[in-house]
C-alpha positions in Angstrom: 56.6 52.2 126.4 57.8 51.0 129.7 56.8 47.6 131.2 57.2 46.8 134.8 57.1 43.2 136.0 57.1 42.7 139.7 59.0 40.1 141.6 55.8 38.6 142.9 54.6 37.9 139.3 57.8 36.1 138.1 58.0 32.4 137.9 60.7 29.8 136.8 58.6 28.9 133.8 60.8 29.9 130.8 60.7 28.4 127.4 62.2 29.0 124.0 59.7 29.5 121.2 60.1 30.1 117.4 58.0 30.9 114.5 58.7 31.0 110.7 57.5 34.0 108.6 58.2 34.2 104.9 60.9 31.6 105.3 62.6 33.3 108.2 62.8 31.7 111.6 62.5 33.9 114.6 63.5 32.7 118.0 62.4 34.1 121.4 62.5 33.5 125.1 59.2 33.5 126.9 58.9 34.3 130.6 55.5 33.2 132.0 53.9 35.3 134.7 51.5 34.4 137.5 49.5 37.1 139.1 49.5 37.0 142.9 46.4 37.2 144.8 45.4 37.5 148.5 42.9 34.8 149.5 40.6 36.0 152.4 38.3 33.6 154.3 35.4 35.0 152.3 37.2 34.5 149.0 38.1 30.9 150.1 34.5 30.2 150.8 33.5 31.3 147.3 36.3 29.3 145.7 36.2 26.0 147.6 34.2 26.3 150.8 30.8 26.0 149.1 31.9 22.8 147.4 34.0 21.1 150.0 32.8 22.2 153.4 30.7 19.7 155.3 27.8 22.2 155.6 26.5 25.3 153.9 27.3 27.4 156.9 29.6 30.2 155.7 30.2 31.6 159.2 31.3 28.3 160.4 33.8 27.9 157.6 35.2 31.4 158.1 35.6 30.8 161.8 37.4 27.6 161.1 39.7 29.3 158.6 40.7 32.1 161.0 41.3 29.8 163.9 43.3 27.3 161.8 45.3 29.6 159.5 45.4 32.8 161.5 45.9 35.0 158.4 45.1 35.4 154.8 46.9 33.4 152.1 49.1 34.8 149.4 48.6 32.6 146.4 50.0 32.5 142.8 49.3 30.2 140.0 48.9 29.7 136.2 45.6 30.6 134.4 44.3 27.3 133.2 41.0 27.1 131.3 41.3 23.3 131.5 44.0 20.7 131.5 46.5 21.5 128.8 45.0 25.0 128.0 47.4 27.4 129.8 46.4 31.0 129.1 48.8 32.6 131.6 50.3 36.0 130.9 53.8 36.0 129.5 56.5 38.3 128.3 58.4 37.2 125.2 61.7 38.7 124.0 62.5 38.0 120.3 65.9 37.7 118.9 68.7 35.2 118.2 72.3 35.9 119.1 71.6 39.5 119.7 69.2 38.5 122.4 71.9 36.4 124.1 74.2 39.4 124.2 71.5 41.6 125.9 70.7 38.9 128.5 74.5 38.5 129.2 74.8 42.3 129.6 71.8 42.3 132.0 73.5 39.6 134.1 76.7 41.7 134.1 74.8 44.7 135.4 73.1 42.6 138.1 76.3 41.0 139.3 78.0 44.4 139.4 75.2 45.9 141.3 75.0 43.2 144.0 78.8 42.9 144.2 79.1 46.6 145.0 76.6 46.1 147.8 78.5 43.1 149.1 81.7 45.0 149.1 80.0 47.9 150.9 78.7 45.7 153.6 81.8 43.7 154.1 83.8 44.3 157.3 87.1 44.4 155.5 88.0 47.3 153.5 88.2 46.6 149.7 91.5 47.0 147.9 91.6 50.5 146.5 91.5 50.7 142.7 93.1 53.5 140.7 90.4 56.0 139.8 91.8 56.3 136.2 91.4 52.5 135.4 88.6 51.5 133.1 86.6 48.4 133.7 86.0 45.8 131.0 83.8 42.7 130.5 85.6 39.4 131.1 84.3 35.8 130.9 84.9 33.5 133.8 84.3 29.8 134.5 84.6 27.7 137.6 85.5 24.0 137.2 84.3 21.2 139.5 87.5 21.6 141.5 86.7 25.2 142.3 89.3 26.8 140.1 88.2 30.0 138.4 89.4 30.6 134.8 89.2 34.0 133.0 89.2 35.1 129.4 88.9 38.5 127.9 85.6 38.8 126.1 87.5 39.3 122.8 89.4 36.0 123.2 86.2 34.3 124.3 84.5 35.5 121.1 87.4 34.5 118.9 87.3 31.0 120.3 83.7 30.7 119.5 82.3 31.0 123.0 79.1 32.7 121.9 78.4 29.8 119.4 79.9 26.6 120.9 78.1 24.6 123.6 81.1 25.0 126.0 80.5 28.7 126.1 77.2 28.4 128.1 79.3 27.4 131.2 81.0 30.8 131.2 79.6 33.9 132.7 80.4 37.6 132.1 82.0 39.7 134.9 82.8 43.4 134.9 86.3 44.0 136.3 89.4 46.2 135.9 91.7 43.3 134.7 92.0 39.6 134.6 93.0 39.2 138.3 90.2 41.5 139.4 87.8 39.4 137.3 89.1 36.2 139.0 88.7 37.8 142.4 85.1 38.8 141.5 84.3 35.3 140.2 85.6 33.8 143.4 83.2 36.0 145.3 80.2 35.4 143.2 80.3 31.8 141.7 79.0 29.0 144.0 81.6 26.4 144.6 84.6 28.6 143.7 87.7 28.4 145.9 88.7 31.7 147.7 90.8 33.9 145.5 93.8 33.3 147.8 93.8 29.6 146.9 93.6 30.0 143.2 96.7 28.9 141.2 97.9 31.8 139.1 
């Protein structure tokens, strides 16, 4: 089965949920969806015009709508039966630490994809990389001063980065080596100083 969720349906409503079955607690991440819709003047009349317009003249309302707004409205919102009863669609991914690994991998793939596009569009030619080198996953962190720190994912794991609270401040980066990871982090992480200004 393949599930396609379009950008217009995504929201920033995300929550952690859990349930216990036979003594085992299962944890999931729930992404709420809101179906977009196009509100035409005729639909607006059915939804609110009949109740709020000063008269029952539909043509007058539609003329006011078109002269004031000029176009249809693209709307998106939760599905509420009544206050406190949210029946919006959602997609839930179940898992514990394995789910964290998958989400981190997804971020790595997205970063790698958009970084390749950024490099392609840049006016300066990127530094050539030996074709025989293999890329690896590194963990990077930018402190408040803009300094970018890098760990191999093995060292990050040994230090407990996947378990300890401090690990949430680090993000995965795909790179050829530590300096390549630092250079990539400088390009992607907001607030990071340029690579040339990093102390190494």
